[in-house]
All heavy atoms as an XYZ file, in Angstrom:
878
protein
N     -26.305     13.212     -4.885
C     -25.480     12.920     -6.027
C     -25.394     11.403     -6.168
O     -24.931     10.726     -5.278
C     -24.091     13.524     -5.792
C     -23.216     13.439     -6.965
S     -21.534     14.129     -6.759
C     -21.584     15.227     -5.406
N     -25.879     10.850     -7.277
C     -25.775      9.416     -7.509
C     -25.070      9.179     -8.827
O     -25.168      9.967     -9.756
C     -27.162      8.741     -7.539
O     -27.891      9.312     -8.609
C     -27.894      8.917     -6.230
N     -24.379      8.075     -8.886
C     -23.687      7.713    -10.125
C     -23.441      6.221    -10.113
O     -23.518      5.570     -9.086
C     -22.377      8.484    -10.263
O     -21.492      8.113     -9.237
N     -23.132      5.693    -11.257
C     -22.799      4.276    -11.372
C     -21.447      4.026    -10.719
O     -20.572      4.889    -10.757
C     -22.718      3.891    -12.860
C     -24.048      3.963    -13.564
C     -25.040      2.952    -13.036
O     -24.658      1.785    -12.832
O     -26.197      3.334    -12.801
N     -21.271      2.838    -10.117
C     -19.953      2.540     -9.553
C     -18.915      2.475    -10.669
O     -19.230      2.105    -11.793
C     -20.127      1.171     -8.907
C     -21.544      0.765     -9.120
C     -22.227      1.794     -9.940
N     -17.720      2.869    -10.354
C     -16.654      2.823    -11.353
C     -16.291      1.365    -11.622
O     -16.565      0.483    -10.805
C     -15.426      3.587    -10.852
O     -14.766      2.856     -9.837
N     -15.673      1.098    -12.757
C     -15.238     -0.272    -13.019
C     -14.145     -0.682    -12.025
O     -13.504      0.172    -11.408
C     -14.678     -0.210    -14.443
C     -14.514      1.225    -14.772
C     -15.356      2.015    -13.820
N     -13.961     -1.984    -11.895
C     -12.900     -2.490    -11.015
C     -11.565     -1.971    -11.521
O     -11.310     -1.930    -12.726
C     -12.899     -4.035    -10.997
C     -11.682     -4.572    -10.279
C     -14.160     -4.547    -10.342
N     -10.734     -1.534    -10.595
C      -9.400     -1.017    -10.902
C      -8.404     -1.716     -9.993
O      -8.771     -2.284     -8.974
C      -9.312      0.491    -10.650
C     -10.337      1.334    -11.337
C     -10.191      1.391    -12.816
N      -8.949      2.092    -13.156
C      -8.388      2.062    -14.353
N      -8.940      1.380    -15.311
N      -7.296      2.719    -14.595
N      -7.137     -1.635    -10.351
C      -6.059     -2.111     -9.494
C      -5.204     -0.911     -9.166
O      -4.739     -0.201    -10.060
C      -5.246     -3.193    -10.191
C      -5.976     -4.499    -10.198
C      -5.791     -5.529     -9.336
C      -7.004     -4.918    -11.094
N      -6.651     -6.554     -9.638
C      -7.402     -6.206    -10.716
C      -7.636     -4.319    -12.177
C      -8.393     -6.914    -11.376
C      -8.622     -5.022    -12.837
C      -8.988     -6.307    -12.436
N      -5.041     -0.647     -7.888
C      -4.261      0.501     -7.441
C      -2.870      0.028     -7.042
O      -2.707     -0.800     -6.157
C      -4.935      1.200     -6.276
C      -4.073      2.354     -5.762
C      -4.849      3.348     -4.987
N      -5.643      4.170     -5.919
C      -6.412      5.172     -5.544
N      -6.512      5.481     -4.271
N      -7.080      5.879     -6.418
N      -1.887      0.592     -7.721
C      -0.484      0.356     -7.379
C      -0.031      1.530     -6.534
O      -0.286      2.679     -6.883
C       0.363      0.259     -8.649
N       0.605      1.241     -5.414
C       1.081      2.334     -4.577
C       2.464      2.007     -4.037
O       2.813      0.853     -3.835
C       0.108      2.606     -3.426
O      -0.058      1.471     -2.626
N       3.220      3.049     -3.845
C       4.520      2.932     -3.198
C       4.373      3.656     -1.878
O       3.924      4.800     -1.831
C       5.642      3.518     -4.057
C       5.773      2.677     -5.336
C       6.956      3.544     -3.274
C       6.789      3.161     -6.318
N       4.705      2.942     -0.820
C       4.507      3.486      0.513
C       5.765      3.465      1.332
O       6.796      2.901      0.949
N       5.652      4.069      2.470
C       6.747      4.201      3.417
C       6.246      3.663      4.747
O       5.179      4.058      5.207
C       7.088      5.684      3.537
C       8.199      6.105      4.459
C       9.548      5.689      3.860
C       8.161      7.609      4.638
N       6.979      2.725      5.338
C       6.577      2.209      6.648
C       7.677      2.494      7.657
O       8.846      2.561      7.319
C       6.299      0.707      6.589
O       7.492      0.000      6.346
N       7.259      2.666      8.892
C       8.192      2.942      9.979
C       8.105      1.774     10.952
O       7.081      1.578     11.603
C       7.857      4.260     10.699
C       8.840      4.522     11.821
C       7.830      5.413      9.710
N       9.162      0.971     11.021
C       9.162     -0.199     11.884
C       8.217     -1.264     11.352
O       7.455     -1.032     10.419
N       8.260     -2.445     11.929
C       7.426     -3.546     11.469
C       5.941     -3.273     11.557
O       5.183     -3.570     10.644
N       5.490     -2.703     12.659
C       4.062     -2.443     12.847
C       3.758     -0.962     12.971
O       2.681     -0.582     13.423
C       3.572     -3.166     14.103
C       3.672     -4.677     13.964
O       3.480     -5.168     12.844
O       3.952     -5.347     14.978
N       4.705     -0.138     12.570
C       4.532      1.301     12.719
C       3.648      1.895     11.651
O       3.050      1.194     10.845
N       3.569      3.215     11.644
C       2.713      3.915     10.684
C       3.150      3.689      9.233
O       4.308      3.441      8.955
C       2.868      5.392     11.059
C       3.876      5.471     12.126
C       4.284      4.105     12.525
N       2.164      3.777      8.346
C       2.396      3.612      6.917
C       1.849      4.842      6.208
O       0.782      5.335      6.545
C       1.690      2.346      6.390
C       1.794      2.240      4.887
C       2.248      1.105      7.062
N       2.595      5.320      5.229
C       2.170      6.478      4.461
C       2.388      6.186      2.981
O       3.395      5.613      2.603
C       2.994      7.697      4.879
O       2.674      8.801      4.079
N       1.433      6.563      2.149
C       1.574      6.378      0.716
C       2.342      7.553      0.124
O       2.074      8.705      0.455
C       0.191      6.278      0.069
O       0.320      6.067     -1.310
N       3.303      7.256     -0.739
C       4.093      8.299     -1.393
C       3.510      8.628     -2.764
O       3.366      9.781     -3.133
C       5.560      7.859     -1.545
C       6.201      7.689     -0.168
C       6.356      8.842     -2.387
C       7.594      7.112     -0.217
N       3.171      7.583     -3.528
C       2.633      7.790     -4.872
C       1.702      6.625     -5.201
O       1.913      5.506     -4.752
C       3.768      7.932     -5.920
C       4.583      6.675     -6.015
C       3.245      8.337     -7.271
N       0.638      6.906     -5.967
C      -0.330      5.896     -6.352
C      -0.630      6.022     -7.839
O      -0.528      7.113     -8.404
C      -1.633      6.068     -5.568
C      -1.459      5.904     -4.086
C      -2.707      6.271     -3.298
O      -3.547      7.034     -3.822
O      -2.827      5.793     -2.164
N      -1.024      4.894     -8.428
C      -1.372      4.884     -9.839
C      -2.450      3.827    -10.061
O      -2.298      2.689     -9.623
C      -0.123      4.558    -10.676
O      -0.427      4.489    -12.041
N      -3.547      4.184    -10.729
C      -4.638      3.243    -10.985
C      -4.475      2.606    -12.356
O      -4.058      3.269    -13.317
C      -5.987      3.958    -10.905
C      -6.321      4.382     -9.491
O      -5.689      3.878     -8.547
O      -7.227      5.227     -9.332
N      -4.849      1.313    -12.437
C      -4.646      0.533    -13.662
C      -5.872     -0.312    -13.965
O      -6.624     -0.676    -13.067
C      -3.422     -0.375    -13.490
C      -2.176      0.398    -13.237
N      -1.315      0.764    -14.241
C      -1.664      0.916    -12.101
C      -0.313      1.463    -13.728
N      -0.508      1.573    -12.429
N      -6.016     -0.667    -15.233
C      -7.137     -1.490    -15.680
C      -6.916     -2.973    -15.492
O      -7.843     -3.763    -15.650
N      -5.696     -3.386    -15.140
C      -5.426     -4.803    -14.915
C      -4.408     -4.970    -13.794
O      -3.605     -4.074    -13.527
C      -4.895     -5.474    -16.187
O      -3.560     -5.062    -16.445
N      -4.447     -6.131    -13.165
C      -3.490     -6.439    -12.104
C      -2.072     -6.469    -12.668
O      -1.141     -5.962    -12.059
C      -3.847     -7.797    -11.496
C      -2.941     -8.221    -10.374
C      -3.347     -9.570     -9.818
O      -4.476     -9.681     -9.306
O      -2.534    -10.498     -9.908
N      -1.912     -7.050    -13.851
C      -0.591     -7.137    -14.479
C       0.021     -5.773    -14.730
O       1.207     -5.555    -14.489
N      -0.786     -4.850    -15.210
C      -0.302     -3.494    -15.464
C       0.134     -2.812    -14.168
O       1.161     -2.125    -14.121
C      -1.401     -2.680    -16.153
O      -1.024     -1.339    -16.296
N      -0.634     -3.012    -13.108
C      -0.295     -2.409    -11.803
C       1.006     -2.992    -11.267
O       1.863     -2.267    -10.759
C      -1.433     -2.632    -10.813
N       1.191     -4.301    -11.404
C       2.428     -4.926    -10.931
C       3.636     -4.476    -11.757
O       4.717     -4.242    -11.216
C       2.284     -6.443    -10.947
C       1.333     -6.909     -9.842
C       1.205     -8.390     -9.789
N       2.512     -8.986     -9.498
C       2.718    -10.275     -9.374
N       1.718    -11.115     -9.504
N       3.914    -10.747     -9.118
N       3.455     -4.326    -13.055
C       4.552     -3.831    -13.906
C       4.957     -2.425    -13.484
O       6.145     -2.088    -13.475
C       4.133     -3.832    -15.373
C       4.057     -5.210    -15.973
C       3.467     -5.199    -17.379
O       3.321     -4.104    -17.981
O       3.143     -6.292    -17.875
N       3.984     -1.589    -13.153
C       4.274     -0.226    -12.714
C       5.135     -0.253    -11.460
O       6.133      0.466    -11.360
C       2.960      0.518    -12.463
C       3.109      1.964    -12.131
C       3.202      3.003    -13.020
C       3.189      2.545    -10.820
N       3.320      4.186    -12.332
C       3.318      3.935    -10.985
C       3.159      2.031     -9.538
C       3.418      4.814     -9.914
C       3.257      2.902     -8.462
C       3.388      4.274     -8.654
N       4.769     -1.104    -10.482
C       5.566     -1.238     -9.254
C       6.975     -1.718     -9.590
O       7.964     -1.198     -9.057
C       4.896     -2.223     -8.264
C       3.587     -1.669     -7.734
C       5.850     -2.614     -7.133
C       3.710     -0.562     -6.714
N       7.100     -2.698    -10.470
C       8.418     -3.232    -10.822
C       9.311     -2.186    -11.484
O      10.526     -2.223    -11.336
C       8.269     -4.469    -11.703
C       7.741     -5.648    -10.906
C       7.463     -6.880    -11.746
O       7.630     -6.841    -12.981
O       7.055     -7.898    -11.147
N       8.711     -1.247    -12.204
C       9.494     -0.162    -12.817
C       9.854      0.922    -11.811
O      10.963      1.434    -11.803
C       8.701      0.488    -13.960
C       8.780     -0.187    -15.266
C       8.222      0.665    -16.418
N       7.094      1.538    -16.104
C       5.815      1.177    -16.147
N       5.490     -0.037    -16.491
N       4.869      2.046    -15.866
N       8.893      1.290    -10.965
C       9.065      2.452    -10.094
C       9.753      2.168     -8.761
O      10.558      2.970     -8.299
C       7.694      3.089     -9.796
C       6.969      3.597    -11.006
C       7.596      4.845    -11.523
C       6.767      5.417    -12.662
N       7.328      6.626    -13.200
N       9.403      1.059     -8.105
C       9.880      0.819     -6.740
C      11.401      0.769     -6.624
O      11.959      1.416     -5.734
C       9.251     -0.458     -6.163
C       9.610     -0.783     -4.713
C       9.233      0.359     -3.772
C       8.940     -2.084     -4.292
N      12.122      0.053     -7.497
C      13.585      0.019     -7.329
C      14.250      1.390     -7.449
O      15.293      1.633     -6.854
C      14.061     -0.914     -8.449
C      12.880     -1.786     -8.726
C      11.685     -0.874     -8.541
N      13.637      2.322     -8.173
C      14.220      3.663     -8.367
C      13.712      4.691     -7.373
O      14.187      5.820     -7.354
C      13.905      4.154     -9.780
C      14.497      3.311    -10.862
C      14.246      3.914    -12.209
N      12.896      4.468    -12.312
C      12.183      4.514    -13.409
N      12.675      4.051    -14.517
N      10.987      5.034    -13.419
N      12.737      4.321     -6.567
C      12.155      5.272     -5.613
C      13.153      5.591     -4.513
O      13.798      4.708     -3.969
C      10.857      4.712     -5.003
O       9.939      4.454     -6.068
C      10.239      5.694     -4.022
N      13.263      6.850     -4.208
C      14.180      7.313     -3.158
C      13.373      7.742     -1.938
O      12.207      8.117     -2.041
C      15.002      8.514     -3.656
C      15.792      8.218     -4.907
C      16.956      7.281     -4.602
N      17.626      6.890     -5.822
C      17.684      5.646     -6.278
N      17.118      4.671     -5.632
N      18.322      5.361     -7.383
N      14.013      7.716     -0.797
C      13.357      8.180      0.420
C      13.075      9.678      0.286
O      13.876     10.415     -0.288
C      14.252      7.953      1.638
C      14.297      6.523      2.079
C      15.316      5.693      1.666
C      13.311      6.002      2.912
C      15.357      4.375      2.073
C      13.348      4.691      3.326
C      14.375      3.864      2.902
N      11.960     10.123      0.840
C      11.688     11.564      0.831
C      12.803     12.313      1.565
O      13.395     11.797      2.520
C      10.363     11.682      1.601
C       9.740     10.328      1.495
C      10.878      9.355      1.445
N      13.082     13.511      1.140
C      14.175     14.311      1.716
C      13.975     14.585      3.204
O      14.946     14.782      3.923
C      14.306     15.629      0.956
N      12.726     14.575      3.678
C      12.471     14.890      5.079
C      12.830     13.748      6.025
O      12.728     13.887      7.240
C      11.039     15.350      5.293
C       9.983     14.441      4.756
C       9.394     14.509      3.533
C       9.376     13.333      5.430
N       8.475     13.506      3.389
C       8.440     12.768      4.540
C       9.531     12.753      6.677
C       7.662     11.669      4.864
C       8.756     11.641      7.001
C       7.840     11.120      6.105
N      13.244     12.593      5.469
C      13.674     11.478      6.324
C      15.197     11.447      6.322
O      15.820     11.112      5.314
C      13.131     10.137      5.825
C      11.609     10.154      5.864
C      13.682      8.984      6.669
C      10.974      8.913      5.332
N      15.833     11.794      7.436
C      17.290     11.809      7.480
C      17.869     10.396      7.321
O      17.241      9.400      7.682
C      17.618     12.379      8.862
C      16.373     12.269      9.656
C      15.225     12.172      8.707
N      19.071     10.317      6.770
C      19.725      9.028      6.520
C      19.840      8.198      7.796
O      19.656      6.979      7.775
C      21.097      9.255      5.895
N      20.108      8.826      8.921
C      20.247      8.091     10.185
C      18.936      7.394     10.558
O      18.945      6.299     11.103
C      20.669      9.040     11.293
N      17.816      7.994     10.251
C      16.502      7.420     10.588
C      16.191      6.195      9.726
O      15.484      5.293     10.145
C      15.435      8.501     10.414
C      14.059      8.072     10.758
C      13.892      7.980     12.269
N      12.498      7.728     12.543
C      12.059      6.681     13.228
N      12.897      5.815     13.718
N      10.779      6.519     13.440
N      16.723      6.163      8.514
C      16.459      5.048      7.599
C      16.977      3.734      8.149
O      16.441      2.677      7.856
C      17.082      5.333      6.240
C      16.452      6.525      5.576
C      17.140      6.892      4.301
N      16.773      8.264      3.964
C      17.427      9.013      3.141
N      18.501      8.572      2.531
N      17.029     10.243      2.903
N      18.002      3.795      8.972
C      18.551      2.578      9.573
C      17.669      2.074     10.712
O      17.862      0.964     11.194
C      19.960      2.855     10.088
N      16.684      2.850     11.120
C      15.810      2.487     12.238
C      14.544      1.762     11.798
O      13.541      1.792     12.501
C      15.407      3.740     13.021
C      16.581      4.383     13.724
O      17.570      3.685     13.991
O      16.494      5.592     14.002
N      14.552      1.152     10.638
C      13.388      0.392     10.204
C      12.439      1.140      9.294
O      11.297      0.722      9.121
N      12.875      2.230      8.695
C      12.053      2.930      7.720
C      12.268      2.232      6.379
O      13.392      2.051      5.945
C      12.437      4.426      7.633
C      11.624      5.122      6.561
C      12.260      5.102      8.977
N      11.167      1.811      5.748
C      11.277      1.051      4.506
C      10.312      1.562      3.456
O       9.228      2.042      3.772
C      10.975     -0.424      4.774
C      11.956     -1.085      5.709
C      11.626     -2.553      5.917
O      10.970     -3.150      5.045
O      12.020     -3.081      6.954
N      10.716      1.407      2.204
C       9.844      1.658      1.069
C       9.314      0.311      0.589
O      10.043     -0.680      0.609
C      10.616      2.335     -0.062
C      11.057      3.766      0.211
C      12.079      4.205     -0.827
C       9.856      4.697      0.205
N       8.055      0.277      0.184
C       7.469     -0.970     -0.298
C       6.413     -0.660     -1.347
O       5.970      0.482     -1.488
C       6.847     -1.756      0.869
C       5.651     -1.067      1.464
C       4.374     -1.379      1.028
C       5.805     -0.097      2.437
C       3.268     -0.730      1.573
C       4.708      0.545      2.990
C       3.441      0.231      2.546
N       6.007     -1.670     -2.087
C       4.947     -1.524     -3.070
C       3.751     -2.358     -2.685
O       3.856     -3.309     -1.902
N       2.611     -1.999     -3.252
C       1.378     -2.716     -2.946
C       0.434     -2.589     -4.134
O       0.336     -1.526     -4.752
C       0.755     -2.097     -1.700
C      -0.564     -2.652     -1.312
C      -1.111     -1.838     -0.141
N      -2.491     -2.160      0.076
C      -2.947     -2.771      1.157
N      -2.125     -3.105      2.118
N      -4.218     -3.041      1.285
N      -0.267     -3.668     -4.435
C      -1.294     -3.647     -5.473
C      -2.562     -4.216     -4.862
O      -2.555     -5.334     -4.342
C      -0.879     -4.484     -6.708
C      -2.036     -4.604     -7.686
C       0.334     -3.869     -7.397
N      -3.628     -3.425     -4.860
C      -4.901     -3.957     -4.395
C      -6.014     -3.615     -5.367
O      -5.874     -2.750     -6.225
C      -5.218     -3.546     -2.961
C      -5.336     -2.068     -2.733
O      -4.642     -1.293     -3.405
O      -6.114     -1.675     -1.881
N      -7.109     -4.330     -5.237
C      -8.226     -4.233     -6.155
C      -9.356     -3.460     -5.491
O      -9.624     -3.635     -4.304
C      -8.687     -5.649     -6.484
C      -9.829     -5.723     -7.422
C     -10.171     -7.173     -7.640
N     -11.581     -7.258     -7.944
C     -12.099     -8.178     -8.732
N     -11.349     -9.112     -9.250
N     -13.371     -8.171     -8.980
N     -10.023     -2.610     -6.262
C     -11.136     -1.854     -5.703
C     -11.829     -1.015     -6.761
O     -11.683     -1.256     -7.955
N     -12.525     -0.016     -6.272
C     -13.269      0.894     -7.153
C     -13.134      2.313     -6.620
O     -12.874      2.518     -5.444
C     -14.753      0.528     -7.168
C     -15.035     -0.824     -7.738
C     -16.526     -1.133     -7.636
N     -16.812     -2.485     -8.026
C     -17.052     -2.876     -9.274
N     -17.052     -2.012    -10.252
N     -17.309     -4.138     -9.542
N     -13.380      3.245     -7.491
C     -13.402      4.643     -7.073
C     -14.857      5.016     -6.863
O     -15.680      4.920     -7.783
C     -12.726      5.547     -8.122
C     -11.264      5.143     -8.277
C     -12.857      7.005     -7.715
C     -10.551      5.808     -9.414
N     -15.179      5.398     -5.644
C     -16.543      5.817     -5.315
C     -16.711      7.261     -5.759
O     -16.046      8.158     -5.242
C     -16.791      5.671     -3.823
N     -17.585      7.452     -6.733
C     -17.774      8.789     -7.296
C     -19.051      9.450     -6.795
O     -19.405     10.530     -7.262
C     -17.801      8.722     -8.838
O     -18.859      7.844     -9.228
C     -16.479      8.241     -9.383
N     -19.737      8.798     -5.871
C     -21.007      9.353     -5.377
C     -20.794     10.286     -4.193
O     -21.722     10.578     -3.450
C     -21.968      8.224     -5.003
C     -21.401      7.312     -3.930
O     -20.175      7.354     -3.689
O     -22.184      6.550     -3.339
N     -19.598     10.768     -4.036
C     -19.271     11.694     -2.941
C     -18.745     12.996     -3.522
O     -18.411     13.058     -4.691
C     -18.221     11.060     -2.036
C     -18.745      9.772     -1.436
C     -17.744      9.110     -0.588
N     -18.310      7.835     -0.136
C     -17.596      6.842      0.265
N     -16.297      6.929      0.305
N     -18.174      5.732      0.661
N     -18.635     13.977     -2.681
C     -18.130     15.265     -3.129
C     -16.722     15.118     -3.707
O     -16.396     15.670     -4.751
C     -18.124     16.255     -1.961
C     -17.731     17.681     -2.293
C     -18.639     18.249     -3.386
C     -17.791     18.550     -1.058
N     -15.887     14.344     -3.012
C     -14.538     14.047     -3.489
C     -14.459     12.540     -3.714
O     -14.722     11.767     -2.787
C     -13.477     14.483     -2.450
C     -12.092     14.096     -2.891
C     -13.577     15.969     -2.184
N     -14.155     12.088     -4.938
C     -14.056     10.639     -5.185
C     -13.030      9.986     -4.254
O     -11.999     10.566     -3.938
C     -13.595     10.562     -6.648
C     -14.017     11.862     -7.246
C     -13.903     12.868     -6.141
N     -13.364      8.780     -3.783
C     -12.493      8.072     -2.839
C     -12.275      6.640     -3.315
O     -13.158      6.022     -3.897
C     -13.115      7.958     -1.433
C     -12.198      8.463     -0.372
C     -14.461      8.514     -1.316
N     -11.096      6.121     -3.019
C     -10.755      4.737     -3.332
C     -11.375      3.824     -2.280
O     -11.254      4.087     -1.084
C      -9.242      4.560     -3.345
C      -8.827      3.136     -3.508
C      -8.416      2.296     -2.520
C      -8.790      2.391     -4.715
N      -8.123      1.069     -3.050
C      -8.343      1.097     -4.397
C      -9.101      2.686     -6.037
C      -8.191      0.103     -5.355
C      -8.943      1.698     -6.992
C      -8.489      0.422     -6.653
N     -12.045      2.766     -2.737
C     -12.604      1.768     -1.837
C     -12.032      0.405     -2.206
O     -12.352     -0.144     -3.262
C     -14.133      1.743     -1.930
C     -14.772      2.997     -1.404
C     -16.291      2.973     -1.472
O     -16.867      2.140     -2.214
O     -16.901      3.803     -0.783
N     -11.161     -0.116     -1.348
C     -10.550     -1.419     -1.589
C     -11.586     -2.512     -1.418
O     -12.485     -2.410     -0.591
C      -9.416     -1.680     -0.599
O      -8.357     -0.802     -0.826
N     -11.427     -3.581     -2.195
C     -12.253     -4.766     -2.016
C     -11.561     -5.671     -1.001
O     -10.349     -5.592     -0.813
C     -12.429     -5.503     -3.342
C     -13.252     -4.716     -4.338
C     -13.481     -5.473     -5.633
O     -12.884     -6.554     -5.833
O     -14.260     -4.971     -6.447
N     -12.312     -6.528     -0.377
C     -11.745     -7.442      0.626
C     -11.154     -8.662     -0.076
O     -11.587     -9.790      0.117
C     -12.815     -7.847      1.626
N     -10.166     -8.413     -0.926
C      -9.478     -9.487     -1.648
C      -8.003     -9.437     -1.284
O      -7.499     -8.396     -0.861
C      -9.635     -9.313     -3.178
O      -9.114     -8.033     -3.545
C     -11.090     -9.399     -3.599
N      -7.279    -10.551     -1.446
C      -5.841    -10.525     -1.162
C      -5.135     -9.444     -1.990
O      -5.572     -9.103     -3.089
C      -5.372    -11.920     -1.561
C      -6.590    -12.772     -1.450
C      -7.738    -11.864     -1.857
N      -4.069     -8.916     -1.441
C      -3.290     -7.870     -2.108
C      -1.892     -8.404     -2.403
O      -1.435     -9.368     -1.794
C      -3.183     -6.590     -1.241
C      -4.554     -6.011     -0.968
C      -2.459     -6.856      0.055
N      -1.218     -7.769     -3.334
C       0.188     -8.062     -3.604
C       1.031     -7.060     -2.850
O       0.769     -5.863     -2.896
C       0.486     -7.957     -5.104
C      -0.030     -9.100     -5.896
C      -1.128     -9.105     -6.704
C       0.535    -10.408     -5.971
N      -1.286    -10.338     -7.265
C      -0.270    -11.155     -6.840
C       1.646    -11.023     -5.387
C      -0.005    -12.491     -7.145
C       1.909    -12.341     -5.693
C       1.090    -13.062     -6.554
N       2.047     -7.544     -2.164
C       2.975     -6.698     -1.426
C       4.352     -6.888     -2.066
O       4.754     -8.020     -2.320
C       3.011     -7.102      0.049
C       3.868     -6.210      0.876
N       3.364     -5.108      1.537
C       5.194     -6.231      1.136
C       4.351     -4.502      2.174
N       5.457     -5.168      1.950
N       5.052     -5.803     -2.327
C       6.361     -5.862     -2.982
C       7.429     -5.244     -2.093
O       7.239     -4.159     -1.551
C       6.310     -5.119     -4.316
N       8.531     -5.944     -1.949
C       9.692     -5.432     -1.224
C      10.839     -5.235     -2.203
O      10.981     -5.988     -3.160
C      10.127     -6.418     -0.129
C       9.095     -6.522      0.973
O       8.668     -5.481      1.486
O       8.719     -7.655      1.321
N      11.648     -4.217     -1.943
C      12.821     -3.981     -2.784
C      13.897     -4.995     -2.437
O      14.138     -5.286     -1.273
C      13.367     -2.573     -2.581
C      12.390     -1.526     -3.011
C      12.957     -0.161     -3.186
N      13.745      0.351     -2.087
C      14.333      1.534     -2.111
N      14.210      2.302     -3.173
N      15.024      1.961     -1.089
N      14.520     -5.511     -3.469
C      15.655     -6.423     -3.304
C      16.710     -5.957     -4.305
O      16.805     -6.467     -5.413
C      15.238     -7.860     -3.568
N      17.449     -4.919     -3.917
C      18.399     -4.318     -4.849
C      17.645     -3.607     -5.951
O      16.797     -2.761     -5.701
N      17.913     -3.994     -7.201
C      17.214     -3.368     -8.327
C      16.048     -4.227     -8.814
O      15.552     -4.060     -9.903
C      18.191     -3.069     -9.469
C      18.838     -4.330    -10.024
O      18.700     -5.406     -9.406
O      19.488     -4.233    -11.079
N      15.614     -5.152     -7.973
C      14.493     -6.040     -8.297
C      13.391     -5.896     -7.247
O      13.564     -5.238     -6.242
C      14.986     -7.478     -8.367
C      16.092     -7.642     -9.399
C      16.307     -9.062     -9.700
N      15.036     -9.666    -10.058
C      14.815    -10.323    -11.167
N      15.773    -10.471    -12.030
N      13.646    -10.867    -11.417
N      12.296     -6.583     -7.482
C      11.159     -6.568     -6.573
C      10.812     -8.003     -6.200
O      10.783     -8.873     -7.056
C       9.936     -5.885     -7.245
C       8.685     -6.036     -6.424
C      10.228     -4.422     -7.507
N      10.569     -8.248     -4.933
C      10.100     -9.554     -4.475
C       8.645     -9.419     -4.069
O       8.297     -8.560     -3.249
C      10.918    -10.040     -3.278
C      12.338    -10.387     -3.638
C      13.112    -10.897     -2.434
O      12.809    -10.564     -1.296
N      14.113    -11.706     -2.705
N       7.796    -10.273     -4.639
C       6.358    -10.217     -4.409
C       5.913    -11.261     -3.402
O       6.470    -12.342     -3.345
C       5.602    -10.467     -5.702
C       5.725     -9.376     -6.703
C       6.564     -9.325     -7.766
C       4.986     -8.153     -6.733
N       6.399     -8.152     -8.448
C       5.435     -7.421     -7.840
C       3.995     -7.610     -5.910
C       4.916     -6.166     -8.171
C       3.471     -6.371     -6.235
C       3.922     -5.668     -7.354
N       4.869    -10.929     -2.635
C       4.187    -11.917     -1.801
C       2.719    -11.537     -1.726
O       2.348    -10.364     -1.821
C       4.810    -12.023     -0.415
C       4.820    -10.778      0.389
C       5.668    -10.962      1.677
N       6.140     -9.691      2.135
C       5.558     -8.983      3.081
N       4.504     -9.444      3.700
N       6.053     -7.824      3.446
N       1.884    -12.550     -1.627
C       0.437    -12.341     -1.556
C       0.046    -12.240     -0.086
O       0.457    -13.051      0.725
C      -0.247    -13.557     -2.212
C      -1.652    -13.322     -2.605
C      -1.744    -12.534     -3.887
N      -3.073    -12.721     -4.453
C      -3.686    -11.830     -5.154
N      -3.100    -10.699     -5.441
N      -4.869    -12.045     -5.618
N      -0.755    -11.250      0.259
C      -1.152    -11.010      1.651
C      -2.670    -10.870      1.728
O      -3.303    -10.472      0.750
C      -0.527     -9.725      2.179
S       1.257     -9.700      2.125
N      -3.212    -11.147      2.896
C      -4.648    -10.934      3.088
C      -4.917     -9.436      3.087
O      -4.060     -8.638      3.436
C      -5.156    -11.565      4.400
C      -5.011    -13.062      4.370
C      -4.451    -10.971      5.596
N      -6.109     -9.085      2.675
C      -6.487     -7.660      2.659
C      -6.529     -7.137      4.075
O      -6.853     -7.841      5.015
C      -7.851     -7.494      1.996
N      -6.147     -5.892      4.232
C      -6.159     -5.250      5.536
C      -6.819     -3.900      5.418
O      -6.958     -3.354      4.332
C      -4.732     -5.094      6.059
C      -3.850     -4.372      5.070
C      -2.368     -4.493      5.362
O      -1.903     -5.589      5.628
O      -1.711     -3.454      5.307
N      -7.259     -3.370      6.527
C      -7.863     -2.040      6.517
C      -6.794     -1.023      6.169
O      -5.686     -1.091      6.663
C      -8.462     -1.701      7.878
C      -9.658     -2.577      8.179
O     -10.325     -3.020      7.230
O      -9.906     -2.823      9.382
N      -7.163     -0.093      5.319
C      -6.228      0.971      4.927
C      -6.676      2.275      5.474
O      -7.757      2.657      5.471
C      -6.130      1.075      3.423
C      -5.164      0.101      2.853
C      -5.055      0.283      1.395
N      -4.042      1.298      1.153
C      -3.572      1.563     -0.038
N      -3.978      0.919     -1.065
N      -2.688      2.481     -0.221
């Protein structure tokens, strides 16, 4: 199965991290045609995102955090199931600050 590579996309995701260096899990993702659109999506969604019901309130005080991320890549369609392939470019990381989002630029990391 061969196909043309998909156009460059920006993937906005809201994730859940456990502790500073603990496991990370994606809760929801959305693909966009521009970096600005992906960041706007995070700014709308992240402040309203709630912890999944399976995480008890007591555990949230132990370093469980919700965060946003925007990275650049392509969807590889030459496989049985299309997969996201991040590019090795800096990513945007978003932290919740009340009803706002604080952004910082980070080096790309393996996902």
